[in-house]
C-alpha positions as CSV (number, residue, x, y, z in Angstrom):
1,M,-5.7,53.3,-16.9
2,N,-5.3,50.8,-19.5
3,R,-2.7,48.1,-19.4
4,N,-0.6,49.6,-22.3
5,Y,-0.2,53.2,-20.9
6,E,0.8,51.6,-17.6
7,V,3.7,49.3,-19.4
8,D,4.9,52.8,-21.4
9,S,4.9,54.9,-18.0
10,A,7.0,51.7,-16.7
11,R,9.3,51.8,-19.8
12,R,9.8,55.6,-19.6
13,L,10.8,55.3,-15.7
14,L,13.3,52.9,-16.7
15,G,14.4,54.7,-19.7
16,M,13.5,51.5,-22.1
17,T,12.6,51.8,-25.8
18,K,9.5,49.6,-26.9
19,K,11.5,47.3,-28.0
20,G,13.6,46.6,-24.8
21,T,13.9,42.9,-23.5
22,A,13.7,41.2,-20.2
23,E,17.6,41.8,-19.9
24,D,17.2,45.4,-21.2
25,A,14.6,46.0,-18.1
26,K,17.0,44.3,-15.5
27,K,20.0,46.1,-16.8
28,K,18.2,49.3,-16.5
29,Y,16.6,48.9,-13.3
30,R,20.2,48.1,-11.7
31,E,22.1,51.2,-13.5
32,L,19.2,53.4,-12.1
33,A,19.0,51.6,-8.5
34,K,22.8,52.5,-8.2
35,I,22.2,56.0,-8.5
36,W,19.0,56.2,-6.3
37,H,19.2,53.6,-3.7
38,P,18.7,55.6,-0.3
39,D,21.7,54.1,1.1
40,V,23.9,55.4,-1.9
41,N,21.7,58.8,-2.3
42,K,21.1,60.8,0.5
43,S,18.7,63.4,-1.7
44,K,15.0,63.8,0.0
45,E,13.5,62.1,-3.2
46,A,15.8,58.8,-3.5
47,H,13.2,56.6,-1.4
48,D,10.0,58.3,-3.9
49,K,12.0,57.5,-6.9
50,M,13.7,53.8,-5.8
51,Q,10.1,52.9,-4.7
52,A,8.9,54.0,-8.1
53,L,11.4,52.2,-9.7
54,N,10.8,49.0,-7.8
55,R,6.9,49.2,-9.1
56,A,7.8,49.8,-12.7
57,Y,10.6,46.8,-13.0
58,A,8.1,44.5,-10.9
59,F,4.8,45.4,-12.9
60,L,7.2,45.0,-16.3
61,M,8.2,41.9,-15.3
62,K,5.3,40.3,-14.5
63,E,2.8,42.2,-16.9
64,E,5.1,42.5,-20.1
65,F,7.7,39.7,-20.1
66,G,5.8,37.3,-17.8
67,I,8.6,37.1,-15.6
68,L,7.3,36.4,-11.6
69,D,9.0,37.5,-8.5
70,P,11.2,34.1,-7.2
71,W,10.3,35.1,-3.7
72,D,6.7,35.6,-4.4
73,D,6.9,31.9,-5.3
74,Y,9.1,31.0,-2.2
75,N,6.8,32.9,0.0
76,R,3.8,30.9,-1.4
77,W,5.5,27.7,-1.4
78,W,6.0,28.4,2.6
79,W,3.0,29.2,3.3
80,R,1.5,26.2,1.8
81,Q,4.1,24.3,3.7
82,Y,4.0,25.7,6.9
83,G,0.5,27.4,6.9
84,N,-0.1,29.2,10.2
85,D,2.3,27.2,12.4
86,P,3.4,28.7,15.8
87,I,7.0,28.0,15.1
88,W,7.9,27.7,11.5
89,G,4.5,29.2,10.0
90,N,4.4,32.9,9.2
91,C,1.4,34.7,8.1
92,Y,1.0,35.8,4.2
93,P,0.7,38.9,3.7
94,E,-2.4,38.8,1.1
95,E,-3.8,36.6,3.7
96,S,-4.4,39.0,6.7
97,T,-5.2,42.1,7.7
98,A,-3.6,44.7,9.4
99,G,-5.4,44.6,12.5
100,K,-6.0,40.9,12.7
101,N,-3.0,39.5,13.9
102,K,-2.3,41.7,16.6
103,K,-2.6,39.8,20.1
104,E,-5.3,41.1,22.7
105,K,-3.9,41.7,26.1
106,I,-5.5,39.5,28.7
107,T,-6.8,41.7,31.6
108,E,-9.6,40.7,34.4
109,K,-12.3,42.2,32.0
110,N,-11.3,39.7,29.3
111,I,-11.4,36.5,31.9
């Protein structure tokens, strides 16, 4: 898909106009989150709807308005600072694969 289609889809999902700003996106996201958050809305589709809202909001903020996720910056800083330190470090999600961090059980066959 092209970028314009994805931006338009994200704007439609959040109920925004084409001239909406980042502040408008934030307001719309919060309004919809109050309605669709699974802790508030117990319907079956609430979880999926909230995930779609999260993706649309993150996409718009990054691609359309150039605002990056502050937690992503913090996680990258933490990774550069502590890396894979056994006490303070954590594995940054992009750097690992699902099975890579699993510890292998030590058995007599492994020794």
